[in-house]
N, C-alpha and C positions, 0 to 999 in steps of 0.2 A: 632815748635809746642808749643803752650801755653796751660797751664792748668788753667781752671777757678775754682775759689773757690766757692762752693755752700754755700752761707752765711745762707740760711734757715736751712740747715742741721747742720751747725756749731752752730747755735743758738738754735737748738732743745734741749729740755730737755730729754736727753737720759741717762739712768742710766747705768753706766759701770758694766759689769758682774763681781761680786766679791763674795766671800763666805758670806760676810755680808748681801748682798741683794738677795742671791739665795733662792729659795723656800725650805722648810723643806723636808726631805725624810723619807720614811718608810722602814723598814727592810723587804726585800723580797728575801729570799735565792734562789740562782740559781744553776744550775749544776756547779760543780767544786769548790764549797765553801769549805774552809778548817776550821779545828778547830781554827787555829790562826785567821782567818778572823772573825769567830763568837766571839771569845774572845775580839778582838780589838773593834768590834762594841758594844758588851755588856759593855765593860769598858767605851766607849765614852757615851753610854746611861746613865750609872750610874753617870758619871761626870756631865752630863747635868741635871739629876734629882736631884742631891744634890746641884746644884747651884755652883759647883766648878768653879771658874773663870780661872783655870789653862789652859794654852795652851801648846800644844806639837807639835813637828815637825811631819810631816806625817810619820806614821810607828813606832813611838817611843813606843806606847803601845803594840806592838806585842811581845816584848821581856821583858816585865815587870813581874818579878816573884811575886807570891802572898806570903805574910808572912804566916808562919806556924800557927799563931793564927787565921788568917782569914780562912785558909784551914780547921781548926778544927771546924769552924762555919758552914761549908757546910754540906749538907745532906750526909749520907753515899753513896747514889747513885752518887752524884756529886764528892765526894772525890775519887771514883774509877777512875775518869778521870784525876786526878792530879798526876803528877810524880815529886817526889822530885829531886832537881838538882843533889845531890850526887848520887842518883840511876841512873840517866841518864848518868852521867860520867862513872860509872862502867859498866853499861849495854850497852852503846853505842858502 
């Protein structure tokens, strides 16, 4: 059994699917979304909006704590949803 090579397909200008050439995406929350999912997505949006060139391994932003100075800049409504790390350790 011999396999023939399709030279036309080989020479075709086909873009390999990568993150660099994938289309942009919009945030559309679905059932089962968690707070951590929302935070990770929001952080990535902020990095994009500020032009931050940093790259992170998938999932690295999920466990990034926010500095107390930044928490103090949140609205009182948003601060209600923040849990200080020491409190989690004693309440956990």
